[in-house]
Residue, then its C-alpha position, 0 to 999 in steps of 0.5 A: m021714647s019717640a022715633h022722631p026728632v024731639g022739639w025743645s019747646g012746649g010739651e016736648q021740652e017739659l018731657l025731656a026735662d022731666r024724664e030722668w036717668l040714674v047709673t050707680n057705681g056700687l060705692g054710693g057714687y052715681a051719675s044722673g040727669t035728664v033725658g034732654g041733658a039739662c041739669t034741673r036738680r042739684y043732684h044731676g051730674l055725670l060724676v058724683a063721687a063717693l070719696a073717703a071720709p070726711l069728704g063723702r059724696r061730692m059733685m065732681l063733673d056736672h055737665l057736658t055741652e055736646r056739639v057735632r060739626l058736620p063735614d059741610g061745616e054745620v054745627v049742631q048741639l046734641s043736648a040741652e042746658e039751661r042758664p038764667g034767661r037763656r036756653e040752649p039750643d033754642a031749636a029742636l034737639p036731634l034726639t030720635q030715641f032714648h032707651l035703657e039697655l041692661g039698665l044703662p042709658v042710650w041716646t040716638y041722634r040724627v044729625g043731617e045724614h049722620e046717626l050717632e049714639k051715646r052711652v053712659w056707664l060707671r065702673y063698678r066700685r070706682n069713681t069713674v064715668h065713661v061717656l061713649y060716642r059712636l058714629l053709626a051711619g053717615p058719609g065721612r067723619v064728624r067732629l065732636r066738641l065737648r065742653p065739661s063744666m064742674h063745681f066741686r061741691g058737697h052732695d047736699d050743698r047749695v048750688d050757689g055756694e063757694q063761688e070763689l073756688e080756684y081751679q087749676i088744670s095740668a096736662d100729661g100727654g092726652r090726660y088732664e087733671v083738674w084740682c081745687r084746694d085739698l080735694p082729690p083731682l078730677r082726671l079727664h081723658l078723651g080717646g079718638a082721632e085727633a083728640a085735643l083740649i082747646r083751652g078756654g082760659g078757664h071761666q065760670r058761668d051759671l046754670l039754672y036748676r028748675v026743680e030747685r026753683s020750684r021747691g023754693y031753693e036757690d036755683r042758679g049756681p056757678v060751674w067752671t070750664p077749662g075749655a073744650f075737648r074735640a075729636e074726629 
């Protein structure tokens, strides 16, 4: 795709929302999404785990809100998300290139004088997703801020179901576990300088799924977030 900043408006917005990627783990689990980052289908998520029967495939990690803080204090959002009545960001995305390398997705962003790269892959026959960010060029260091959102639901379940799920989170050093009911926990870890989770108290917000809406299905549903990770 394109070698210039990609606008999040008009035809370019539609291009970023329509182009999709998919990575599998050999177990029946996968990660998938749009190039722009917004979840438009109920099947979009960074970790759809293939769990033992009777659980089967289950959405575990839906979305990451990705922001970068530059040395001068400016904050830039890298990828998009759509919420009822709201689209973020409302300006151009800093995405300059998207391509597949050995079948795996790679994003390149230009933020001021800095160039960043993101890659996503799953471990073979493991319900584990890796998201790697690298600073390729630019003076000084930047601060990455990632807000994970999750909705532990069955693979084909309604996106607006089970809105009263109660999530809990525990920490052991730099590793975190999120669990709900009798489901296996989601384990989270962020590596990097000064990495930490800034707890947000835990709250829910709704995402909008435009493809589901176009098909006449329920088109909005809750996701829960424990806070935001940050790292230099």
